[in-house]
Chimera marker file (.cmm) of the C-alpha trace (Angstrom):
<marker_set name="trace">
<marker id="1" x="72.896" y="-35.251" z="-54.569" r="1" g="1" b="0" radius="0.5"/>
<marker id="2" x="76.503" y="-36.399" z="-54.236" r="1" g="1" b="0" radius="0.5"/>
<marker id="3" x="77.714" y="-39.818" z="-52.510" r="1" g="1" b="0" radius="0.5"/>
<marker id="4" x="81.247" y="-41.439" z="-52.273" r="1" g="1" b="0" radius="0.5"/>
<marker id="5" x="82.203" y="-45.001" z="-53.372" r="1" g="1" b="0" radius="0.5"/>
<marker id="6" x="85.518" y="-45.981" z="-51.675" r="1" g="1" b="0" radius="0.5"/>
<marker id="7" x="88.899" y="-46.120" z="-53.450" r="1" g="1" b="0" radius="0.5"/>
<marker id="8" x="90.997" y="-49.620" z="-53.700" r="1" g="1" b="0" radius="0.5"/>
<marker id="9" x="93.681" y="-47.599" z="-51.077" r="1" g="1" b="0" radius="0.5"/>
<marker id="10" x="90.696" y="-47.247" z="-48.421" r="1" g="1" b="0" radius="0.5"/>
<marker id="11" x="90.018" y="-50.899" z="-46.403" r="1" g="1" b="0" radius="0.5"/>
<marker id="12" x="87.940" y="-50.490" z="-43.694" r="1" g="1" b="0" radius="0.5"/>
<marker id="13" x="85.472" y="-52.346" z="-42.970" r="1" g="1" b="0" radius="0.5"/>
<marker id="14" x="82.541" y="-50.128" z="-44.327" r="1" g="1" b="0" radius="0.5"/>
<marker id="15" x="84.540" y="-49.358" z="-47.762" r="1" g="1" b="0" radius="0.5"/>
<marker id="16" x="84.683" y="-53.350" z="-48.371" r="1" g="1" b="0" radius="0.5"/>
<marker id="17" x="81.326" y="-53.957" z="-47.329" r="1" g="1" b="0" radius="0.5"/>
<marker id="18" x="80.413" y="-51.364" z="-50.216" r="1" g="1" b="0" radius="0.5"/>
<marker id="19" x="82.823" y="-53.048" z="-52.501" r="1" g="1" b="0" radius="0.5"/>
<marker id="20" x="81.195" y="-56.552" z="-51.516" r="1" g="1" b="0" radius="0.5"/>
<marker id="21" x="77.753" y="-54.902" z="-52.078" r="1" g="1" b="0" radius="0.5"/>
<marker id="22" x="78.620" y="-53.520" z="-55.644" r="1" g="1" b="0" radius="0.5"/>
<marker id="23" x="79.357" y="-56.775" z="-56.540" r="1" g="1" b="0" radius="0.5"/>
<marker id="24" x="76.630" y="-59.188" z="-54.731" r="1" g="1" b="0" radius="0.5"/>
<marker id="25" x="72.491" y="-59.718" z="-55.842" r="1" g="1" b="0" radius="0.5"/>
<marker id="26" x="70.424" y="-58.576" z="-53.491" r="1" g="1" b="0" radius="0.5"/>
<marker id="27" x="69.060" y="-61.210" z="-50.888" r="1" g="1" b="0" radius="0.5"/>
<marker id="28" x="65.793" y="-58.918" z="-50.710" r="1" g="1" b="0" radius="0.5"/>
<marker id="29" x="65.011" y="-58.819" z="-54.091" r="1" g="1" b="0" radius="0.5"/>
<marker id="30" x="65.124" y="-60.471" z="-57.211" r="1" g="1" b="0" radius="0.5"/>
<marker id="31" x="66.152" y="-58.508" z="-59.534" r="1" g="1" b="0" radius="0.5"/>
<marker id="32" x="69.121" y="-56.274" z="-58.398" r="1" g="1" b="0" radius="0.5"/>
<marker id="33" x="72.640" y="-57.783" z="-59.812" r="1" g="1" b="0" radius="0.5"/>
<marker id="34" x="74.649" y="-55.836" z="-56.821" r="1" g="1" b="0" radius="0.5"/>
<marker id="35" x="74.784" y="-52.363" z="-55.161" r="1" g="1" b="0" radius="0.5"/>
<marker id="36" x="73.764" y="-49.335" z="-57.629" r="1" g="1" b="0" radius="0.5"/>
<marker id="37" x="73.325" y="-45.949" z="-56.808" r="1" g="1" b="0" radius="0.5"/>
<marker id="38" x="70.049" y="-44.339" z="-58.606" r="1" g="1" b="0" radius="0.5"/>
<marker id="39" x="70.106" y="-41.918" z="-62.242" r="1" g="1" b="0" radius="0.5"/>
<marker id="40" x="70.299" y="-38.580" z="-59.818" r="1" g="1" b="0" radius="0.5"/>
<marker id="41" x="73.016" y="-39.573" z="-57.725" r="1" g="1" b="0" radius="0.5"/>
<marker id="42" x="76.463" y="-38.831" z="-58.423" r="1" g="1" b="0" radius="0.5"/>
<marker id="43" x="79.089" y="-40.923" z="-57.178" r="1" g="1" b="0" radius="0.5"/>
<marker id="44" x="83.155" y="-39.834" z="-56.703" r="1" g="1" b="0" radius="0.5"/>
<marker id="45" x="85.546" y="-42.042" z="-55.789" r="1" g="1" b="0" radius="0.5"/>
<marker id="46" x="87.003" y="-40.740" z="-51.875" r="1" g="1" b="0" radius="0.5"/>
<marker id="47" x="90.138" y="-40.894" z="-52.974" r="1" g="1" b="0" radius="0.5"/>
<marker id="48" x="92.541" y="-38.388" z="-51.008" r="1" g="1" b="0" radius="0.5"/>
<marker id="49" x="94.347" y="-37.512" z="-54.065" r="1" g="1" b="0" radius="0.5"/>
<marker id="50" x="91.517" y="-35.881" z="-55.866" r="1" g="1" b="0" radius="0.5"/>
<marker id="51" x="91.542" y="-33.610" z="-52.526" r="1" g="1" b="0" radius="0.5"/>
<marker id="52" x="94.723" y="-32.267" z="-52.773" r="1" g="1" b="0" radius="0.5"/>
<marker id="53" x="95.915" y="-29.281" z="-54.970" r="1" g="1" b="0" radius="0.5"/>
<marker id="54" x="98.959" y="-27.093" z="-55.153" r="1" g="1" b="0" radius="0.5"/>
<marker id="55" x="98.173" y="-25.229" z="-52.213" r="1" g="1" b="0" radius="0.5"/>
<marker id="56" x="98.757" y="-28.564" z="-50.145" r="1" g="1" b="0" radius="0.5"/>
<marker id="57" x="96.237" y="-30.738" z="-48.587" r="1" g="1" b="0" radius="0.5"/>
<marker id="58" x="93.240" y="-28.561" z="-48.504" r="1" g="1" b="0" radius="0.5"/>
<marker id="59" x="90.556" y="-31.295" z="-46.387" r="1" g="1" b="0" radius="0.5"/>
<marker id="60" x="91.723" y="-29.169" z="-43.073" r="1" g="1" b="0" radius="0.5"/>
<marker id="61" x="89.542" y="-26.521" z="-44.092" r="1" g="1" b="0" radius="0.5"/>
<marker id="62" x="86.239" y="-28.844" z="-44.411" r="1" g="1" b="0" radius="0.5"/>
<marker id="63" x="84.058" y="-28.955" z="-47.765" r="1" g="1" b="0" radius="0.5"/>
<marker id="64" x="82.183" y="-26.384" z="-49.703" r="1" g="1" b="0" radius="0.5"/>
<marker id="65" x="79.047" y="-28.971" z="-49.462" r="1" g="1" b="0" radius="0.5"/>
<marker id="66" x="76.928" y="-28.231" z="-46.121" r="1" g="1" b="0" radius="0.5"/>
<marker id="67" x="77.338" y="-32.441" z="-45.046" r="1" g="1" b="0" radius="0.5"/>
<marker id="68" x="80.126" y="-33.076" z="-46.770" r="1" g="1" b="0" radius="0.5"/>
<marker id="69" x="80.261" y="-36.405" z="-49.060" r="1" g="1" b="0" radius="0.5"/>
<marker id="70" x="78.961" y="-39.711" z="-47.447" r="1" g="1" b="0" radius="0.5"/>
<marker id="71" x="79.015" y="-42.949" z="-48.829" r="1" g="1" b="0" radius="0.5"/>
<marker id="72" x="76.293" y="-44.760" z="-50.818" r="1" g="1" b="0" radius="0.5"/>
<marker id="73" x="73.944" y="-46.860" z="-48.659" r="1" g="1" b="0" radius="0.5"/>
<marker id="74" x="70.782" y="-47.469" z="-50.361" r="1" g="1" b="0" radius="0.5"/>
<marker id="75" x="70.862" y="-48.955" z="-53.694" r="1" g="1" b="0" radius="0.5"/>
<marker id="76" x="68.529" y="-48.300" z="-56.731" r="1" g="1" b="0" radius="0.5"/>
<marker id="77" x="66.183" y="-51.305" z="-55.661" r="1" g="1" b="0" radius="0.5"/>
<marker id="78" x="65.718" y="-49.328" z="-52.139" r="1" g="1" b="0" radius="0.5"/>
<marker id="79" x="67.285" y="-51.917" z="-49.975" r="1" g="1" b="0" radius="0.5"/>
<marker id="80" x="70.652" y="-51.551" z="-48.171" r="1" g="1" b="0" radius="0.5"/>
<marker id="81" x="74.156" y="-52.401" z="-47.856" r="1" g="1" b="0" radius="0.5"/>
<marker id="82" x="73.343" y="-55.267" z="-45.373" r="1" g="1" b="0" radius="0.5"/>
<marker id="83" x="70.736" y="-56.841" z="-47.854" r="1" g="1" b="0" radius="0.5"/>
<marker id="84" x="73.485" y="-57.021" z="-50.559" r="1" g="1" b="0" radius="0.5"/>
<marker id="85" x="75.554" y="-59.692" z="-48.777" r="1" g="1" b="0" radius="0.5"/>
<marker id="86" x="77.996" y="-57.978" z="-46.605" r="1" g="1" b="0" radius="0.5"/>
<marker id="87" x="77.195" y="-58.474" z="-42.929" r="1" g="1" b="0" radius="0.5"/>
<marker id="88" x="80.138" y="-58.914" z="-41.163" r="1" g="1" b="0" radius="0.5"/>
<marker id="89" x="77.928" y="-60.607" z="-38.558" r="1" g="1" b="0" radius="0.5"/>
<marker id="90" x="76.342" y="-62.872" z="-39.960" r="1" g="1" b="0" radius="0.5"/>
<marker id="91" x="79.134" y="-63.852" z="-42.627" r="1" g="1" b="0" radius="0.5"/>
<marker id="92" x="82.341" y="-64.056" z="-40.403" r="1" g="1" b="0" radius="0.5"/>
<marker id="93" x="85.238" y="-62.282" z="-40.836" r="1" g="1" b="0" radius="0.5"/>
<marker id="94" x="86.931" y="-65.284" z="-43.092" r="1" g="1" b="0" radius="0.5"/>
<marker id="95" x="83.827" y="-65.377" z="-45.543" r="1" g="1" b="0" radius="0.5"/>
<marker id="96" x="83.302" y="-61.665" z="-45.013" r="1" g="1" b="0" radius="0.5"/>
<marker id="97" x="87.359" y="-61.346" z="-46.203" r="1" g="1" b="0" radius="0.5"/>
<marker id="98" x="87.855" y="-63.678" z="-48.769" r="1" g="1" b="0" radius="0.5"/>
<marker id="99" x="84.263" y="-61.548" z="-50.291" r="1" g="1" b="0" radius="0.5"/>
<marker id="100" x="86.325" y="-58.614" z="-49.721" r="1" g="1" b="0" radius="0.5"/>
<marker id="101" x="89.465" y="-59.605" z="-51.818" r="1" g="1" b="0" radius="0.5"/>
<marker id="102" x="86.799" y="-60.505" z="-54.024" r="1" g="1" b="0" radius="0.5"/>
<marker id="103" x="85.233" y="-57.319" z="-54.759" r="1" g="1" b="0" radius="0.5"/>
<marker id="104" x="88.193" y="-55.277" z="-54.365" r="1" g="1" b="0" radius="0.5"/>
<marker id="105" x="90.425" y="-57.678" z="-56.863" r="1" g="1" b="0" radius="0.5"/>
<marker id="106" x="87.346" y="-57.041" z="-59.170" r="1" g="1" b="0" radius="0.5"/>
<marker id="107" x="87.196" y="-53.178" z="-58.912" r="1" g="1" b="0" radius="0.5"/>
<marker id="108" x="91.070" y="-53.527" z="-59.497" r="1" g="1" b="0" radius="0.5"/>
<marker id="109" x="90.034" y="-55.290" z="-63.150" r="1" g="1" b="0" radius="0.5"/>
<marker id="110" x="87.606" y="-52.658" z="-63.894" r="1" g="1" b="0" radius="0.5"/>
<marker id="111" x="90.397" y="-50.056" z="-63.653" r="1" g="1" b="0" radius="0.5"/>
<marker id="112" x="87.630" y="-47.437" z="-62.949" r="1" g="1" b="0" radius="0.5"/>
<marker id="113" x="86.446" y="-47.883" z="-59.362" r="1" g="1" b="0" radius="0.5"/>
<marker id="114" x="83.035" y="-45.495" z="-60.144" r="1" g="1" b="0" radius="0.5"/>
<marker id="115" x="81.779" y="-47.211" z="-63.653" r="1" g="1" b="0" radius="0.5"/>
<marker id="116" x="78.315" y="-48.422" z="-62.088" r="1" g="1" b="0" radius="0.5"/>
<marker id="117" x="78.557" y="-52.085" z="-62.938" r="1" g="1" b="0" radius="0.5"/>
<marker id="118" x="75.126" y="-51.928" z="-64.571" r="1" g="1" b="0" radius="0.5"/>
<marker id="119" x="76.695" y="-49.892" z="-67.534" r="1" g="1" b="0" radius="0.5"/>
<marker id="120" x="79.228" y="-52.882" z="-67.840" r="1" g="1" b="0" radius="0.5"/>
<marker id="121" x="78.751" y="-55.918" z="-70.015" r="1" g="1" b="0" radius="0.5"/>
<marker id="122" x="76.795" y="-58.542" z="-68.243" r="1" g="1" b="0" radius="0.5"/>
<marker id="123" x="79.227" y="-61.221" z="-69.347" r="1" g="1" b="0" radius="0.5"/>
<marker id="124" x="82.529" y="-59.143" z="-68.227" r="1" g="1" b="0" radius="0.5"/>
<marker id="125" x="81.176" y="-59.154" z="-64.569" r="1" g="1" b="0" radius="0.5"/>
<marker id="126" x="81.079" y="-63.051" z="-63.506" r="1" g="1" b="0" radius="0.5"/>
<marker id="127" x="84.190" y="-64.626" z="-62.720" r="1" g="1" b="0" radius="0.5"/>
<marker id="128" x="84.040" y="-68.329" z="-62.015" r="1" g="1" b="0" radius="0.5"/>
<marker id="129" x="86.868" y="-68.947" z="-58.313" r="1" g="1" b="0" radius="0.5"/>
<marker id="130" x="87.285" y="-72.598" z="-57.647" r="1" g="1" b="0" radius="0.5"/>
<marker id="131" x="83.870" y="-73.672" z="-58.873" r="1" g="1" b="0" radius="0.5"/>
<marker id="132" x="81.810" y="-70.826" z="-57.129" r="1" g="1" b="0" radius="0.5"/>
<marker id="133" x="80.287" y="-68.323" z="-59.476" r="1" g="1" b="0" radius="0.5"/>
<marker id="134" x="81.146" y="-64.682" z="-58.128" r="1" g="1" b="0" radius="0.5"/>
<marker id="135" x="79.189" y="-61.271" z="-59.104" r="1" g="1" b="0" radius="0.5"/>
<link id1="1" id2="2" r="1" g="1" b="0" radius="0.2"/>
<link id1="2" id2="3" r="1" g="1" b="0" radius="0.2"/>
<link id1="3" id2="4" r="1" g="1" b="0" radius="0.2"/>
<link id1="4" id2="5" r="1" g="1" b="0" radius="0.2"/>
<link id1="5" id2="6" r="1" g="1" b="0" radius="0.2"/>
<link id1="6" id2="7" r="1" g="1" b="0" radius="0.2"/>
<link id1="7" id2="8" r="1" g="1" b="0" radius="0.2"/>
<link id1="8" id2="9" r="1" g="1" b="0" radius="0.2"/>
<link id1="9" id2="10" r="1" g="1" b="0" radius="0.2"/>
<link id1="10" id2="11" r="1" g="1" b="0" radius="0.2"/>
<link id1="11" id2="12" r="1" g="1" b="0" radius="0.2"/>
<link id1="12" id2="13" r="1" g="1" b="0" radius="0.2"/>
<link id1="13" id2="14" r="1" g="1" b="0" radius="0.2"/>
<link id1="14" id2="15" r="1" g="1" b="0" radius="0.2"/>
<link id1="15" id2="16" r="1" g="1" b="0" radius="0.2"/>
<link id1="16" id2="17" r="1" g="1" b="0" radius="0.2"/>
<link id1="17" id2="18" r="1" g="1" b="0" radius="0.2"/>
<link id1="18" id2="19" r="1" g="1" b="0" radius="0.2"/>
<link id1="19" id2="20" r="1" g="1" b="0" radius="0.2"/>
<link id1="20" id2="21" r="1" g="1" b="0" radius="0.2"/>
<link id1="21" id2="22" r="1" g="1" b="0" radius="0.2"/>
<link id1="22" id2="23" r="1" g="1" b="0" radius="0.2"/>
<link id1="23" id2="24" r="1" g="1" b="0" radius="0.2"/>
<link id1="24" id2="25" r="1" g="1" b="0" radius="0.2"/>
<link id1="25" id2="26" r="1" g="1" b="0" radius="0.2"/>
<link id1="26" id2="27" r="1" g="1" b="0" radius="0.2"/>
<link id1="27" id2="28" r="1" g="1" b="0" radius="0.2"/>
<link id1="28" id2="29" r="1" g="1" b="0" radius="0.2"/>
<link id1="29" id2="30" r="1" g="1" b="0" radius="0.2"/>
<link id1="30" id2="31" r="1" g="1" b="0" radius="0.2"/>
<link id1="31" id2="32" r="1" g="1" b="0" radius="0.2"/>
<link id1="32" id2="33" r="1" g="1" b="0" radius="0.2"/>
<link id1="33" id2="34" r="1" g="1" b="0" radius="0.2"/>
<link id1="34" id2="35" r="1" g="1" b="0" radius="0.2"/>
<link id1="35" id2="36" r="1" g="1" b="0" radius="0.2"/>
<link id1="36" id2="37" r="1" g="1" b="0" radius="0.2"/>
<link id1="37" id2="38" r="1" g="1" b="0" radius="0.2"/>
<link id1="38" id2="39" r="1" g="1" b="0" radius="0.2"/>
<link id1="39" id2="40" r="1" g="1" b="0" radius="0.2"/>
<link id1="40" id2="41" r="1" g="1" b="0" radius="0.2"/>
<link id1="41" id2="42" r="1" g="1" b="0" radius="0.2"/>
<link id1="42" id2="43" r="1" g="1" b="0" radius="0.2"/>
<link id1="43" id2="44" r="1" g="1" b="0" radius="0.2"/>
<link id1="44" id2="45" r="1" g="1" b="0" radius="0.2"/>
<link id1="45" id2="46" r="1" g="1" b="0" radius="0.2"/>
<link id1="46" id2="47" r="1" g="1" b="0" radius="0.2"/>
<link id1="47" id2="48" r="1" g="1" b="0" radius="0.2"/>
<link id1="48" id2="49" r="1" g="1" b="0" radius="0.2"/>
<link id1="49" id2="50" r="1" g="1" b="0" radius="0.2"/>
<link id1="50" id2="51" r="1" g="1" b="0" radius="0.2"/>
<link id1="51" id2="52" r="1" g="1" b="0" radius="0.2"/>
<link id1="52" id2="53" r="1" g="1" b="0" radius="0.2"/>
<link id1="53" id2="54" r="1" g="1" b="0" radius="0.2"/>
<link id1="54" id2="55" r="1" g="1" b="0" radius="0.2"/>
<link id1="55" id2="56" r="1" g="1" b="0" radius="0.2"/>
<link id1="56" id2="57" r="1" g="1" b="0" radius="0.2"/>
<link id1="57" id2="58" r="1" g="1" b="0" radius="0.2"/>
<link id1="58" id2="59" r="1" g="1" b="0" radius="0.2"/>
<link id1="59" id2="60" r="1" g="1" b="0" radius="0.2"/>
<link id1="60" id2="61" r="1" g="1" b="0" radius="0.2"/>
<link id1="61" id2="62" r="1" g="1" b="0" radius="0.2"/>
<link id1="62" id2="63" r="1" g="1" b="0" radius="0.2"/>
<link id1="63" id2="64" r="1" g="1" b="0" radius="0.2"/>
<link id1="64" id2="65" r="1" g="1" b="0" radius="0.2"/>
<link id1="65" id2="66" r="1" g="1" b="0" radius="0.2"/>
<link id1="66" id2="67" r="1" g="1" b="0" radius="0.2"/>
<link id1="67" id2="68" r="1" g="1" b="0" radius="0.2"/>
<link id1="68" id2="69" r="1" g="1" b="0" radius="0.2"/>
<link id1="69" id2="70" r="1" g="1" b="0" radius="0.2"/>
<link id1="70" id2="71" r="1" g="1" b="0" radius="0.2"/>
<link id1="71" id2="72" r="1" g="1" b="0" radius="0.2"/>
<link id1="72" id2="73" r="1" g="1" b="0" radius="0.2"/>
<link id1="73" id2="74" r="1" g="1" b="0" radius="0.2"/>
<link id1="74" id2="75" r="1" g="1" b="0" radius="0.2"/>
<link id1="75" id2="76" r="1" g="1" b="0" radius="0.2"/>
<link id1="76" id2="77" r="1" g="1" b="0" radius="0.2"/>
<link id1="77" id2="78" r="1" g="1" b="0" radius="0.2"/>
<link id1="78" id2="79" r="1" g="1" b="0" radius="0.2"/>
<link id1="79" id2="80" r="1" g="1" b="0" radius="0.2"/>
<link id1="80" id2="81" r="1" g="1" b="0" radius="0.2"/>
<link id1="81" id2="82" r="1" g="1" b="0" radius="0.2"/>
<link id1="82" id2="83" r="1" g="1" b="0" radius="0.2"/>
<link id1="83" id2="84" r="1" g="1" b="0" radius="0.2"/>
<link id1="84" id2="85" r="1" g="1" b="0" radius="0.2"/>
<link id1="85" id2="86" r="1" g="1" b="0" radius="0.2"/>
<link id1="86" id2="87" r="1" g="1" b="0" radius="0.2"/>
<link id1="87" id2="88" r="1" g="1" b="0" radius="0.2"/>
<link id1="88" id2="89" r="1" g="1" b="0" radius="0.2"/>
<link id1="89" id2="90" r="1" g="1" b="0" radius="0.2"/>
<link id1="90" id2="91" r="1" g="1" b="0" radius="0.2"/>
<link id1="91" id2="92" r="1" g="1" b="0" radius="0.2"/>
<link id1="92" id2="93" r="1" g="1" b="0" radius="0.2"/>
<link id1="93" id2="94" r="1" g="1" b="0" radius="0.2"/>
<link id1="94" id2="95" r="1" g="1" b="0" radius="0.2"/>
<link id1="95" id2="96" r="1" g="1" b="0" radius="0.2"/>
<link id1="96" id2="97" r="1" g="1" b="0" radius="0.2"/>
<link id1="97" id2="98" r="1" g="1" b="0" radius="0.2"/>
<link id1="98" id2="99" r="1" g="1" b="0" radius="0.2"/>
<link id1="99" id2="100" r="1" g="1" b="0" radius="0.2"/>
<link id1="100" id2="101" r="1" g="1" b="0" radius="0.2"/>
<link id1="101" id2="102" r="1" g="1" b="0" radius="0.2"/>
<link id1="102" id2="103" r="1" g="1" b="0" radius="0.2"/>
<link id1="103" id2="104" r="1" g="1" b="0" radius="0.2"/>
<link id1="104" id2="105" r="1" g="1" b="0" radius="0.2"/>
<link id1="105" id2="106" r="1" g="1" b="0" radius="0.2"/>
<link id1="106" id2="107" r="1" g="1" b="0" radius="0.2"/>
<link id1="107" id2="108" r="1" g="1" b="0" radius="0.2"/>
<link id1="108" id2="109" r="1" g="1" b="0" radius="0.2"/>
<link id1="109" id2="110" r="1" g="1" b="0" radius="0.2"/>
<link id1="110" id2="111" r="1" g="1" b="0" radius="0.2"/>
<link id1="111" id2="112" r="1" g="1" b="0" radius="0.2"/>
<link id1="112" id2="113" r="1" g="1" b="0" radius="0.2"/>
<link id1="113" id2="114" r="1" g="1" b="0" radius="0.2"/>
<link id1="114" id2="115" r="1" g="1" b="0" radius="0.2"/>
<link id1="115" id2="116" r="1" g="1" b="0" radius="0.2"/>
<link id1="116" id2="117" r="1" g="1" b="0" radius="0.2"/>
<link id1="117" id2="118" r="1" g="1" b="0" radius="0.2"/>
<link id1="118" id2="119" r="1" g="1" b="0" radius="0.2"/>
<link id1="119" id2="120" r="1" g="1" b="0" radius="0.2"/>
<link id1="120" id2="121" r="1" g="1" b="0" radius="0.2"/>
<link id1="121" id2="122" r="1" g="1" b="0" radius="0.2"/>
<link id1="122" id2="123" r="1" g="1" b="0" radius="0.2"/>
<link id1="123" id2="124" r="1" g="1" b="0" radius="0.2"/>
<link id1="124" id2="125" r="1" g="1" b="0" radius="0.2"/>
<link id1="125" id2="126" r="1" g="1" b="0" radius="0.2"/>
<link id1="126" id2="127" r="1" g="1" b="0" radius="0.2"/>
<link id1="127" id2="128" r="1" g="1" b="0" radius="0.2"/>
<link id1="128" id2="129" r="1" g="1" b="0" radius="0.2"/>
<link id1="129" id2="130" r="1" g="1" b="0" radius="0.2"/>
<link id1="130" id2="131" r="1" g="1" b="0" radius="0.2"/>
<link id1="131" id2="132" r="1" g="1" b="0" radius="0.2"/>
<link id1="132" id2="133" r="1" g="1" b="0" radius="0.2"/>
<link id1="133" id2="134" r="1" g="1" b="0" radius="0.2"/>
<link id1="134" id2="135" r="1" g="1" b="0" radius="0.2"/>
</marker_set>
């Protein structure tokens, strides 16, 4: 199974919610540090650059896959993106935007958006900003 993870140039609310969820603990369970794919899932970057070839932009012809790629929506813990601190309605636009900026910056610092967070050293995923610890 293949799912997408938003590239840094994708700033839609859905893409920002996924980034926030990746770096936020699950509110529905105590053991999940952030949105993670199951081992059986392949996560690919939704970058348009990867969809281009020497023949030009081939995305107009669709995908060879039946359903195409979709964003990862469910974590290995069994909960969805909203359970990982990314509900725009509950947070309000200002807090959602703040978390989105932080999550985007974390992805920039990792340099590799697809590297699942649970493969990284635990201490490297925590940053303290203005007295608040972000994960």
